[in-house]
TORLO-396309 format. One record per atom (N, C-alpha, C): x, y, z; residue in three letters. Coordinates in steps of 0.1 Angstrom, whole numbers, padded with zeros to 4 digits, always signed. Example, Ala and Ser with C-alpha at 12.3 -4.5 7.8 and 13.67 -1.06 7.14 Angstrom:
2
+0132-0057+0078ALA
+0123-0045+0078ALA
+0132-0033+0078ALA
+0128-0022+0071SER
+0137-0011+0071SER
+0129+0000+0079SER
END
This chain:
154
-0074-0098-0240MET
-0068-0104-0228MET
-0081-0103-0219MET
-0080-0113-0211ASP
-0093-0115-0203ASP
-0090-0108-0189ASP
-0101-0102-0182PHE
-0100-0095-0169PHE
-0108-0101-0159PHE
-0103-0099-0148LEU
-0111-0100-0136LEU
-0114-0088-0127LEU
-0125-0089-0123THR
-0132-0079-0114THR
-0129-0082-0101THR
-0120-0072-0095LEU
-0119-0074-0079LEU
-0125-0062-0073LEU
-0127-0064-0059THR
-0136-0057-0050THR
-0128-0051-0039THR
-0125-0038-0037ILE
-0120-0033-0025ILE
-0132-0029-0017ILE
-0132-0035-0004GLY
-0142-0036+0005GLY
-0145-0023+0011GLY
-0155-0018+0018LYS
-0157-0008+0025LYS
-0145-0006+0035LYS
-0145-0015+0042GLN
-0133-0016+0052GLN
-0119-0017+0044GLN
-0111-0009+0041LYS
-0097-0009+0034LYS
-0088-0016+0043LYS
-0079-0024+0036ASN
-0065-0029+0040ASN
-0056-0017+0034ASN
-0051-0011+0044ILE
-0041+0002+0040ILE
-0028-0003+0046ILE
-0017+0001+0035ALA
-0003-0002+0039ALA
+0002+0014+0042ALA
+0010+0015+0052LEU
+0016+0027+0055LEU
+0029+0025+0055LEU
+0037+0032+0048ILE
+0053+0032+0047ILE
+0059+0045+0045ILE
+0070+0048+0051ALA
+0077+0060+0049ALA
+0090+0057+0050ALA
+0099+0065+0042HIS
+0112+0067+0043HIS
+0117+0075+0056HIS
+0129+0070+0062ASP
+0133+0075+0073ASP
+0131+0093+0076ASP
+0131+0100+0065SER
+0131+0114+0066SER
+0117+0117+0066SER
+0108+0108+0061LYS
+0093+0111+0061LYS
+0085+0106+0071LYS
+0092+0099+0081LYS
+0084+0091+0090LYS
+0074+0100+0101LYS
+0082+0112+0102HIS
+0074+0120+0112HIS
+0062+0129+0104HIS
+0063+0129+0089GLU
+0053+0136+0083GLU
+0042+0126+0083GLU
+0045+0112+0080MET
+0036+0101+0081MET
+0026+0099+0094MET
+0035+0102+0106ILE
+0028+0102+0120ILE
+0019+0114+0122ILE
+0023+0126+0116GLU
+0013+0136+0117GLU
+0001+0135+0107GLU
+0004+0130+0096TRP
-0008+0125+0086TRP
-0018+0116+0093TRP
-0011+0105+0099CYS
-0020+0095+0106CYS
-0027+0103+0117CYS
-0021+0110+0124GLU
-0029+0117+0135GLU
-0040+0124+0131GLU
-0037+0134+0118ALA
-0046+0141+0115ALA
-0059+0133+0109ALA
-0058+0123+0104ASN
-0067+0112+0098ASN
-0070+0101+0106ASN
-0067+0102+0119LYS
-0069+0092+0130LYS
-0085+0086+0129LYS
-0093+0095+0128GLU
-0109+0090+0126GLU
-0112+0081+0116GLU
-0106+0085+0105ILE
-0111+0075+0093ILE
-0100+0065+0092ILE
-0090+0066+0097LEU
-0078+0054+0096LEU
-0084+0043+0107LEU
-0090+0047+0118LYS
-0094+0038+0128LYS
-0105+0026+0122LYS
-0111+0030+0112GLY
-0122+0021+0105GLY
-0117+0012+0096GLY
-0103+0011+0093HIS
-0096+0004+0084HIS
-0084-0005+0091HIS
-0083-0015+0083PHE
-0071-0023+0087PHE
-0058-0018+0083PHE
-0050-0016+0093LEU
-0037-0009+0088LEU
-0025-0019+0091LEU
-0016-0016+0083CYS
-0002-0024+0084CYS
+0008-0015+0078CYS
+0022-0019+0079GLY
+0032-0011+0075GLY
+0045-0018+0077GLY
+0057-0011+0071THR
+0068-0018+0073THR
+0074-0013+0088THR
+0083-0021+0093GLY
+0085-0022+0107GLY
+0087-0011+0115GLY
+0096-0001+0110THR
+0096+0008+0121THR
+0087+0019+0120THR
+0083+0021+0107THR
+0070+0030+0107THR
+0057+0026+0114THR
+0053+0013+0110ALA
+0041+0006+0117ALA
+0043+0010+0134ALA
+0055+0007+0138ARG
+0057+0007+0154ARG
+0056+0023+0158ARG
+0063+0032+0149MET
+0062+0045+0155MET
+0048+0051+0153MET
+0041+0047+0142ILE
+0026+0051+0141ILE
+0019+0048+0153ILE
+0020+0034+0155THR
+0011+0029+0169THR
+0016+0039+0181THR
+0028+0038+0184GLU
+0033+0043+0195GLU
+0028+0058+0198GLU
+0028+0067+0186ALA
+0024+0081+0184ALA
+0010+0083+0183ALA
+0001+0075+0180THR
-0012+0077+0177THR
-0022+0068+0183THR
-0018+0057+0188GLY
-0024+0045+0194GLY
-0032+0037+0184GLY
-0032+0040+0170LEU
-0037+0034+0160LEU
-0031+0019+0158LEU
-0037+0007+0158PRO
-0032-0006+0157PRO
-0026-0008+0142PRO
-0013-0009+0141VAL
-0008-0011+0127VAL
+0001-0024+0128VAL
-0003-0033+0121LYS
+0003-0046+0119LYS
+0019-0045+0115LYS
+0030-0048+0119GLY
+0041-0044+0113GLY
+0048-0057+0107GLY
+0053-0055+0096TYR
+0061-0063+0088TYR
+0077-0060+0090TYR
+0085-0065+0082ASN
+0100-0063+0083ASN
+0101-0048+0080ASN
+0112-0041+0084SER
+0115-0030+0078SER
+0118-0032+0063SER
+0117-0018+0057GLY
+0119-0019+0042GLY
+0133-0026+0039GLY
+0145-0022+0042PRO
+0156-0028+0038PRO
+0158-0043+0041PRO
+0150-0048+0049LEU
+0150-0061+0055LEU
+0139-0072+0047LEU
+0132-0065+0036GLY
+0123-0073+0030GLY
+0109-0067+0031GLY
+0106-0059+0041GLY
+0092-0054+0043GLY
+0084-0048+0032GLY
+0091-0040+0021ASP
+0085-0036+0010ASP
+0079-0050+0001ASP
+0089-0058+0001GLN
+0084-0072-0008GLN
+0074-0079+0000GLN
+0073-0079+0015GLN
+0063-0086+0019GLN
+0048-0078+0018GLN
+0049-0066+0016ILE
+0038-0058+0015ILE
+0033-0060-0001ILE
+0043-0060-0010GLY
+0042-0064-0022GLY
+0033-0078-0025GLY
+0038-0086-0017ALA
+0033-0099-0018ALA
+0018-0099-0013ALA
+0015-0093-0001LYS
+0001-0091+0001LYS
-0008-0083-0007LYS
-0004-0076-0017ILE
-0010-0071-0025ILE
-0014-0081-0038ILE
-0003-0090-0041VAL
-0006-0101-0048VAL
-0017-0111-0045VAL
-0016-0114-0032GLU
-0026-0122-0024GLU
-0039-0115-0023GLU
-0040-0101-0025GLY
-0054-0095-0025GLY
-0058-0092-0011GLY
-0046-0090-0001ARG
-0049-0085+0010ARG
-0044-0071+0014ARG
-0040-0064+0004ILE
-0039-0050+0006ILE
-0045-0043-0005ILE
-0055-0030-0001ASP
-0062-0025-0012ASP
-0058-0010-0015ASP
-0047-0006-0006PHE
-0045+0010-0006PHE
-0031+0010+0001PHE
-0023+0020-0006VAL
-0009+0021-0001VAL
-0006+0035-0001VAL
-0003+0039+0012VAL
+0004+0054+0016VAL
+0017+0051+0017VAL
+0027+0056+0009PHE
+0040+0054+0008PHE
+0047+0068+0010PHE
+0051+0074+0019PHE
+0058+0087+0019PHE
+0071+0085+0015PHE
+0076+0086+0001SER
+0091+0083-0001SER
+0098+0095-0002SER
+0111+0095+0000ASP
+0118+0108-0001ASP
+0127+0107-0014ASP
+0122+0115-0023PRO
+0129+0114-0038PRO
+0145+0120-0037PRO
+0146+0126-0024LEU
+0161+0133-0026LEU
+0171+0123-0021LEU
+0169+0113-0014THR
+0178+0105-0006THR
+0176+0093-0012THR
+0192+0088-0015ALA
+0192+0073-0022ALA
+0190+0064-0011ALA
+0182+0055-0016GLN
+0178+0042-0005GLN
+0186+0031-0009GLN
+0190+0023-0001PRO
+0199+0011-0002PRO
+0190+0000-0009PRO
+0175-0001-0005HIS
+0166-0010-0009HIS
+0157-0004-0023HIS
+0162+0004-0028ASP
+0154+0011-0042ASP
+0150+0001-0050ASP
+0156-0010-0053PRO
+0148-0021-0062PRO
+0136-0026-0055PRO
+0137-0028-0043ASP
+0124-0033-0037ASP
+0113-0022-0037ASP
+0117-0010-0035VAL
+0107+0000-0036VAL
+0100+0000-0050VAL
+0107-0001-0061LYS
+0104-0001-0073LYS
+0095-0012-0077LYS
+0100-0022-0072ALA
+0090-0036-0073ALA
+0079-0035-0066ALA
+0077-0028-0054LEU
+0062-0025-0048LEU
+0054-0015-0055LEU
+0062-0005-0060LEU
+0054+0005-0069LEU
+0048-0002-0081LEU
+0057-0010-0087ARG
+0052-0017-0098ARG
+0040-0029-0096ARG
+0042-0036-0085ILE
+0032-0043-0082ILE
+0019-0038-0081ILE
+0019-0027-0074ALA
+0007-0020-0069ALA
-0001-0013-0083ALA
+0008-0010-0092GLN
+0004-0006-0103GLN
-0003-0019-0113GLN
+0003-0029-0115VAL
-0002-0044-0120VAL
-0015-0046-0115VAL
-0016-0044-0103TYR
-0031-0049-0095TYR
-0040-0038-0092TYR
-0037-0025-0100ASP
-0044-0015-0099ASP
-0048-0011-0086ASP
-0039-0009-0078ILE
-0040-0005-0063ILE
-0037+0010-0061ILE
-0047+0017-0055PRO
-0044+0032-0053PRO
-0030+0033-0043PRO
-0023+0041-0048ILE
-0010+0044-0041ILE
-0005+0058-0041ILE
-0004+0063-0028ALA
+0000+0077-0027ALA
+0014+0077-0023ALA
+0021+0086-0031ASN
+0036+0087-0027ASN
+0039+0101-0020ASN
+0030+0109-0017ASN
+0032+0120-0009ASN
+0019+0123-0003ASN
+0020+0136+0006LYS
+0010+0138+0017LYS
+0000+0145+0007LYS
+0001+0152-0004ALA
-0012+0158-0011ALA
-0018+0147-0017ALA
-0013+0139-0022THR
-0022+0125-0029THR
-0028+0118-0018THR
-0020+0117-0006ALA
-0028+0108+0004ALA
-0042+0116+0010ALA
-0039+0129+0009ASP
-0049+0138+0014ASP
-0062+0136+0004ASP
-0060+0138-0010PHE
-0068+0135-0018PHE
-0075+0120-0018PHE
-0068+0110-0016MET
-0073+0098-0016MET
-0081+0096-0003MET
-0078+0097+0009ILE
-0083+0094+0020ILE
-0099+0105+0021ILE
-0097+0115+0015SER
-0108+0122+0015SER
-0119+0120+0004SER
-0116+0110-0004SER
-0124+0106-0015SER
-0136+0098-0010SER
-0148+0102-0017PRO
-0159+0094-0012PRO
-0160+0079-0015PRO
-0149+0075-0023LEU
-0147+0060-0024LEU
-0143+0054-0012LEU
-0136+0061-0001MET
-0132+0057+0010MET
-0142+0051+0019MET
-0156+0053+0017ASN
-0167+0049+0025ASN
-0175+0039+0016ASN
-0170+0034+0007GLU
-0179+0024+0000GLU
-0171+0013-0007GLU
-0175+0004-0012THR
-0168-0007-0021THR
-0166+0000-0034THR
-0155-0006-0040TYR
-0151-0002-0052TYR
-0146-0014-0061TYR
-0152-0016-0072ASP
-0147-0027-0083ASP
-0138-0021-0092ASP
-0126-0028-0094HIS
-0116-0027-0104HIS
-0113-0038-0113HIS
-0109-0035-0125ARG
-0104-0049-0132ARG
-0089-0048-0135ARG
-0085-0062-0133VAL
-0073-0064-0136VAL
-0071-0075-0144VAL
-0060-0079-0151ILE
-0056-0089-0161ILE
-0058-0101-0152ILE
-0065-0111-0160ASN
-0066-0124-0152ASN
-0052-0132-0155ASN
-0045-0130-0146PHE
-0030-0135-0147PHE
-0028-0149-0150PHE
-0039-0157-0144HIS
-0039-0173-0146HIS
-0041-0175-0160HIS
-0050-0169-0166GLU
-0055-0171-0181GLU
-0042-0168-0189GLU
-0035-0157-0185ALA
-0026-0152-0195ALA
-0015-0161-0193ALA
-0010-0165-0183ILE
+0001-0175-0181ILE
-0002-0187-0188ILE
-0014-0194-0187ALA
-0020-0205-0195ALA
-0018-0203-0209ALA
-0022-0191-0215ASP
-0022-0189-0229ASP
-0007-0188-0233ASP
+0003-0181-0225ARG
+0015-0179-0231ARG
+0021-0191-0227ARG
+0020-0202-0219ALA
+0025-0215-0221ALA
+0022-0222-0232ALA
+0010-0222-0237LYS
+0007-0227-0250LYS
+0017-0222-0264LYS
+0023-0211-0261THR
+0029-0206-0272THR
+0044-0209-0272THR
+0051-0214-0261LEU
+0061-0216-0260LEU
+0066-0230-0262LEU
END
């Protein structure tokens, strides 16, 4: 299988997402890491983005709320190469009406080898990594070639 090398730039495109019961934890995490985050482009699902901006002053581009397609919008940005890093404080103890969208987002982040934190501890490790201050090359499957090869066999 053929691979492509993609580069995550020194300035990261970071998606910030939090289920309702985790939004205050996300805001606290953003406030604690404000000096690092202000050097990166931030986006997030609707309510989370708005709440982070209001509480911290960090500019966070908002997409739709998760249940209204925001998780899928962020997944599409990953596919387009416009999101490098995801911090998603999810609530494992509460059923979510848009759970299939959440799973699709997590899956696409894995497919495109995007760092993703699902809790504060992982987010702390990721944001304190020396890789936050440099470019990072990673390899992903060359999907265009894989599709062309598959079409030849059908």
